[in-house]
N, CA, C and O atoms as a DFTB+ gen file, in Angstrom:
412 C
 N C O
     1  1      90.453     106.699      97.191
     2  2      90.953     107.922      97.796
     3  2      91.641     108.767      96.726
     4  3      92.384     108.246      95.894
     5  1      91.392     110.045      96.757
     6  2      91.963     110.960      95.768
     7  2      93.460     111.139      96.017
     8  3      93.945     110.977      97.137
     9  1      94.176     111.477      94.950
    10  2      95.616     111.716      95.053
    11  2      95.869     113.072      95.700
    12  3      95.190     114.056      95.408
    13  1      96.855     113.100      96.578
    14  2      97.242     114.339      97.254
    15  2      98.430     114.929      96.511
    16  3      99.477     114.293      96.395
    17  1      98.263     116.148      96.009
    18  2      99.352     116.855      95.331
    19  2      99.980     117.810      96.332
    20  3      99.270     118.535      97.030
    21  1     101.301     117.819      96.406
    22  2     102.000     118.712      97.322
    23  2     102.848     119.697      96.532
    24  3     103.461     119.343      95.525
    25  1     102.875     120.939      97.004
    26  2     103.652     121.983      96.351
    27  2     104.310     122.866      97.409
    28  3     103.840     122.969      98.542
    29  1     105.402     123.495      97.010
    30  2     106.080     124.471      97.868
    31  2     105.694     125.846      97.352
    32  3     106.114     126.245      96.265
    33  1     104.909     126.561      98.111
    34  2     104.461     127.899      97.742
    35  2     105.387     128.910      98.425
    36  3     105.100     129.382      99.525
    37  1     106.490     129.234      97.767
    38  2     107.488     130.128      98.364
    39  2     106.937     131.549      98.552
    40  3     107.350     132.250      99.475
    41  1     106.027     131.970      97.702
    42  2     105.442     133.312      97.837
    43  2     104.682     133.482      99.149
    44  3     104.620     134.581      99.700
    45  1     104.102     132.382      99.646
    46  2     103.324     132.441     100.894
    47  2     104.058     131.790     102.063
    48  3     103.501     131.665     103.153
    49  1     105.308     131.374     101.842
    50  2     106.132     130.730     102.879
    51  2     105.407     129.552     103.514
    52  3     105.234     129.479     104.731
    53  1     104.993     128.645     102.658
    54  2     104.337     127.446     103.164
    55  2     104.353     126.325     102.130
    56  3     104.506     126.548     100.929
    57  1     104.193     125.137     102.640
    58  2     103.998     123.956     101.814
    59  2     102.502     123.685     101.807
    60  3     101.832     123.837     102.829
    61  1     101.981     123.283     100.650
    62  2     100.537     123.086     100.528
    63  2     100.226     121.692      99.998
    64  3     101.002     121.101      99.246
    65  1      99.076     121.188     100.409
    66  2      98.548     119.924      99.899
    67  2      97.214     120.222      99.218
    68  3      96.373     120.947      99.750
    69  1      97.044     119.648      98.036
    70  2      95.841     119.879      97.237
    71  2      95.214     118.543      96.851
    72  3      95.919     117.587      96.529
    73  1      93.892     118.487      96.886
    74  2      93.140     117.312      96.433
    75  2      92.065     117.803      95.471
    76  3      91.220     118.622      95.833
    77  1      92.105     117.301      94.262
    78  2      91.108     117.670      93.232
    79  2      90.934     119.183      93.112
    80  3      89.810     119.675      93.016
    81  1      92.049     119.920      93.116
    82  2      92.004     121.365      92.929
    83  2      91.603     122.173      94.150
    84  3      91.452     123.392      94.066
    85  1      91.430     121.506      95.287
    86  2      91.047     122.178      96.527
    87  2      92.218     122.082      97.503
    88  3      92.777     121.005      97.712
    89  1      92.583     123.229      98.101
    90  2      93.659     123.188      99.083
    91  2      93.172     122.419     100.301
    92  3      92.207     122.818     100.954
    93  1      93.845     121.316     100.603
    94  2      93.447     120.444     101.707
    95  2      94.202     120.754     102.987
    96  3      93.740     120.415     104.077
    97  1      95.357     121.393     102.867
    98  2      96.130     121.712     104.057
    99  2      97.387     122.483     103.710
   100  3      97.738     122.648     102.542
   101  1      98.061     122.955     104.759
   102  2      99.307     123.686     104.550
   103  2     100.157     123.623     105.804
   104  3      99.658     123.391     106.905
   105  1     101.457     123.836     105.615
   106  2     102.423     123.933     106.711
   107  2     103.201     125.228     106.502
   108  3     103.974     125.350     105.551
   109  1     102.993     126.192     107.395
   110  2     103.646     127.495     107.282
   111  2     105.015     127.469     107.944
   112  3     105.259     126.708     108.881
   113  1     105.899     128.315     107.439
   114  2     107.248     128.394     107.997
   115  2     107.784     129.810     107.910
   116  3     107.246     130.661     107.200
   117  1     108.858     130.038     108.651
   118  2     109.645     131.264     108.559
   119  2     111.088     130.832     108.341
   120  3     111.516     129.797     108.851
   121  1     111.829     131.622     107.586
   122  2     113.218     131.288     107.282
   123  2     114.187     132.231     107.972
   124  3     113.919     133.424     108.117
   125  1     115.319     131.678     108.396
   126  2     116.478     132.461     108.785
   127  2     117.609     131.960     107.890
   128  3     117.396     131.083     107.052
   129  1     118.790     132.504     108.059
   130  2     119.916     132.042     107.250
   131  2     120.223     130.563     107.487
   132  3     120.668     129.864     106.577
   133  1     119.984     130.090     108.714
   134  2     120.361     128.722     109.079
   135  2     119.190     127.802     109.370
   136  3     119.364     126.587     109.457
   137  1     117.992     128.370     109.524
   138  2     116.850     127.572     109.973
   139  2     115.627     127.737     109.087
   140  3     115.430     128.763     108.436
   141  1     114.805     126.676     109.087
   142  2     113.420     126.787     108.652
   143  2     112.596     126.483     109.897
   144  3     112.704     125.403     110.478
   145  1     111.784     127.434     110.293
   146  2     110.987     127.325     111.509
   147  2     109.547     127.027     111.103
   148  3     108.851     127.891     110.570
   149  1     109.106     125.792     111.360
   150  2     107.716     125.436     111.056
   151  2     106.850     125.964     112.193
   152  3     107.031     125.592     113.352
   153  1     105.902     126.840     111.842
   154  2     105.106     127.541     112.849
   155  2     103.673     127.038     112.975
   156  3     103.078     127.132     114.049
   157  1     103.113     126.505     111.893
   158  2     101.699     126.117     111.945
   159  2     101.381     125.163     110.803
   160  3     101.778     125.387     109.659
   161  1     100.668     124.108     111.126
   162  2     100.168     123.178     110.110
   163  2      98.663     123.045     110.297
   164  3      98.163     122.951     111.419
   165  1      97.965     123.038     109.190
   166  2      96.507     122.953     109.252
   167  2      95.992     122.061     108.125
   168  3      96.436     122.171     106.982
   169  1      95.054     121.180     108.458
   170  2      94.374     120.345     107.460
   171  2      92.889     120.662     107.549
   172  3      92.306     120.653     108.634
   173  1      92.285     120.940     106.406
   174  2      90.847     121.221     106.351
   175  2      90.084     120.030     106.930
   176  3      90.410     118.877     106.646
   177  1      89.077     120.316     107.734
   178  2      88.313     119.258     108.417
   179  2      87.785     118.186     107.462
   180  3      87.747     117.008     107.817
   181  1      87.382     118.580     106.264
   182  2      86.811     117.582     105.350
   183  2      87.862     116.633     104.778
   184  3      87.519     115.640     104.137
   185  1      89.152     116.939     105.010
   186  2      90.219     116.071     104.524
   187  2      90.971     115.365     105.651
   188  3      91.935     114.644     105.396
   189  1      90.536     115.567     106.888
   190  2      91.199     114.919     108.012
   191  2      91.088     113.398     107.897
   192  3      90.091     112.872     107.402
   193  1      92.118     112.709     108.358
   194  2      92.121     111.250     108.342
   195  2      92.446     110.638     106.993
   196  3      92.312     109.427     106.820
   197  1      92.873     111.451     106.031
   198  2      93.174     110.952     104.696
   199  2      94.670     110.989     104.382
   200  3      95.070     110.796     103.234
   201  1      95.494     111.237     105.402
   202  2      96.937     111.244     105.202
   203  2      97.499     112.549     104.687
   204  3      98.662     112.609     104.288
   205  1      96.692     113.596     104.687
   206  2      97.135     114.891     104.162
   207  2      98.285     115.450     104.997
   208  3      99.305     115.861     104.445
   209  1      98.131     115.471     106.311
   210  2      99.167     116.008     107.182
   211  2     100.484     115.265     107.043
   212  3     101.551     115.877     106.991
   213  1     100.404     113.952     106.984
   214  2     101.613     113.128     106.834
   215  2     102.306     113.381     105.501
   216  3     103.528     113.525     105.446
   217  1     101.530     113.433     104.441
   218  2     102.112     113.676     103.119
   219  2     102.760     115.063     103.074
   220  3     103.829     115.240     102.491
   221  1     102.113     116.020     103.683
   222  2     102.611     117.389     103.737
   223  2     103.923     117.463     104.527
   224  3     104.886     118.083     104.077
   225  1     103.958     116.838     105.690
   226  2     105.164     116.847     106.525
   227  2     106.326     116.173     105.807
   228  3     107.430     116.715     105.773
   229  1     106.089     115.003     105.235
   230  2     107.158     114.276     104.537
   231  2     107.678     115.093     103.346
   232  3     108.888     115.192     103.142
   233  1     106.771     115.671     102.570
   234  2     107.175     116.462     101.405
   235  2     108.020     117.662     101.832
   236  3     109.072     117.929     101.251
   237  1     107.549     118.384     102.852
   238  2     108.266     119.571     103.323
   239  2     109.645     119.205     103.852
   240  3     110.632     119.849     103.497
   241  1     109.726     118.197     104.682
   242  2     111.006     117.813     105.271
   243  2     111.960     117.235     104.231
   244  3     113.165     117.476     104.296
   245  1     111.438     116.485     103.283
   246  2     112.293     115.978     102.197
   247  2     112.833     117.132     101.360
   248  3     113.976     117.094     100.907
   249  1     112.012     118.155     101.157
   250  2     112.451     119.327     100.404
   251  2     113.559     120.068     101.150
   252  3     114.555     120.477     100.553
   253  1     113.378     120.236     102.448
   254  2     114.399     120.904     103.262
   255  2     115.692     120.094     103.241
   256  3     116.779     120.654     103.098
   257  1     115.570     118.781     103.382
   258  2     116.754     117.919     103.371
   259  2     117.483     118.010     102.028
   260  3     118.710     118.100     101.997
   261  1     116.748     117.987     100.936
   262  2     117.392     118.019      99.616
   263  2     118.077     119.354      99.363
   264  3     119.092     119.404      98.668
   265  1     117.540     120.434      99.915
   266  2     118.186     121.736      99.792
   267  2     119.493     121.759     100.581
   268  3     120.500     122.293     100.117
   269  1     119.466     121.179     101.767
   270  2     120.674     120.993     102.561
   271  2     121.281     122.220     103.207
   272  3     122.395     122.144     103.724
   273  1     120.593     123.343     103.199
   274  2     121.193     124.564     103.744
   275  2     120.660     124.963     105.115
   276  3     121.227     125.850     105.753
   277  1     119.585     124.331     105.582
   278  2     118.967     124.744     106.843
   279  2     118.648     123.543     107.731
   280  3     118.414     122.432     107.256
   281  1     118.648     123.807     109.026
   282  2     118.147     122.869     110.021
   283  2     116.679     123.222     110.283
   284  3     116.223     124.308     109.923
   285  1     115.961     122.316     110.899
   286  2     114.534     122.475     111.168
   287  2     114.316     122.825     112.638
   288  3     114.872     122.184     113.529
   289  1     113.507     123.839     112.874
   290  2     113.045     124.165     114.214
   291  2     111.527     123.978     114.203
   292  3     110.798     124.856     113.743
   293  1     111.049     122.836     114.709
   294  2     109.617     122.528     114.620
   295  2     108.824     123.098     115.796
   296  3     108.569     122.388     116.768
   297  1     108.436     124.363     115.717
   298  2     107.583     124.955     116.751
   299  2     106.152     124.442     116.634
   300  3     105.426     124.384     117.627
   301  1     105.758     124.079     115.447
   302  2     104.421     123.537     115.195
   303  2     104.302     122.156     115.857
   304  3     105.118     121.275     115.586
   305  1     103.304     121.958     116.716
   306  2     103.156     120.664     117.387
   307  2     102.980     119.483     116.421
   308  3     103.452     118.381     116.699
   309  1     102.308     119.711     115.295
   310  2     102.108     118.604     114.358
   311  2     103.434     118.157     113.745
   312  3     103.737     116.964     113.734
   313  1     104.226     119.100     113.237
   314  2     105.508     118.741     112.616
   315  2     106.430     118.118     113.655
   316  3     107.106     117.129     113.371
   317  1     106.463     118.683     114.845
   318  2     107.295     118.136     115.916
   319  2     106.886     116.698     116.238
   320  3     107.741     115.819     116.346
   321  1     105.609     116.462     116.389
   322  2     105.116     115.113     116.675
   323  2     105.373     114.151     115.527
   324  3     105.719     112.991     115.752
   325  1     105.208     114.623     114.305
   326  2     105.427     113.767     113.135
   327  2     106.890     113.325     113.081
   328  3     107.175     112.156     112.819
   329  1     107.813     114.250     113.326
   330  2     109.233     113.895     113.346
   331  2     109.493     112.878     114.454
   332  3     110.294     111.961     114.273
   333  1     108.828     113.027     115.593
   334  2     108.977     112.078     116.691
   335  2     108.574     110.664     116.320
   336  3     109.099     109.701     116.880
   337  1     107.646     110.528     115.378
   338  2     107.210     109.209     114.915
   339  2     107.978     108.731     113.682
   340  3     107.823     107.584     113.263
   341  1     108.783     109.582     113.115
   342  2     109.574     109.249     111.921
   343  2     111.020     109.637     112.210
   344  3     111.512     110.670     111.755
   345  1     111.671     108.797     112.966
   346  2     112.984     109.090     113.533
   347  2     114.063     109.380     112.489
   348  3     115.102     109.951     112.818
   349  1     113.828     108.998     111.255
   350  2     114.823     109.250     110.207
   351  2     114.960     110.747     109.901
   352  3     115.852     111.146     109.153
   353  1     114.086     111.567     110.474
   354  2     114.153     113.015     110.270
   355  2     114.728     113.757     111.480
   356  3     114.930     114.969     111.409
   357  1     114.993     113.070     112.573
   358  2     115.472     113.706     113.797
   359  2     116.780     114.452     113.570
   360  3     117.005     115.502     114.173
   361  1     117.638     113.927     112.715
   362  2     118.936     114.573     112.472
   363  2     118.799     115.961     111.855
   364  3     119.763     116.727     111.849
   365  1     117.632     116.294     111.341
   366  2     117.405     117.595     110.722
   367  2     117.071     118.681     111.737
   368  3     117.124     119.868     111.416
   369  1     116.727     118.283     112.956
   370  2     116.288     119.239     113.958
   371  2     117.466     120.054     114.474
   372  3     118.527     119.517     114.792
   373  1     117.257     121.337     114.547
   374  2     118.255     122.254     115.077
   375  2     118.599     121.843     116.508
   376  3     117.711     121.674     117.344
   377  1     119.887     121.684     116.780
   378  2     120.347     121.330     118.114
   379  2     120.391     119.841     118.392
   380  3     120.860     119.425     119.451
   381  1     119.910     119.028     117.460
   382  2     119.972     117.573     117.666
   383  2     121.430     117.129     117.607
   384  3     122.174     117.547     116.720
   385  1     121.835     116.283     118.549
   386  2     123.229     115.824     118.512
   387  2     123.495     114.957     117.293
   388  3     122.608     114.263     116.797
   389  1     124.716     115.009     116.828
   390  2     125.109     114.132     115.717
   391  2     124.981     112.689     116.184
   392  3     125.208     112.382     117.355
   393  1     124.624     111.829     115.284
   394  2     124.446     110.422     115.647
   395  2     125.793     109.798     116.024
   396  3     126.840     110.150     115.482
   397  1     125.726     108.883     116.950
   398  2     126.929     108.150     117.348
   399  2     126.881     106.726     116.837
   400  3     127.774     105.924     117.108
   401  1     125.830     106.423     116.095
   402  2     125.675     105.066     115.560
   403  2     126.712     104.805     114.474
   404  3     127.101     105.705     113.730
   405  1     127.138     103.575     114.406
   406  2     128.077     103.175     113.349
   407  2     127.414     102.100     112.507
   408  3     126.543     101.369     112.976
   409  1     127.834     102.019     111.280
   410  2     127.265     101.011     110.374
   411  2     127.985      99.702     110.514
   412  3     127.646      98.735     109.832
């Protein structure tokens, strides 16, 4: 399987995934002062089932987390569903209650 390269294309307001120089997918967003709103994620049909969407979601959310200035509003069904399966990202969602768990 080819390596998936991920990049943040700020000029186009999206995160992109590339395989062998071909754009395999992207996750578009809009920014506010407090939020990053994921609006649409798309993976090219010829790259479906190769982990492109997952790699893209993880890269984008890790980037948002490392920046630390915005919460996530996942309007995109793919990003919303991906976060639902990767609970370690739930705390990033706008309006999510603070955890009550203790160590």
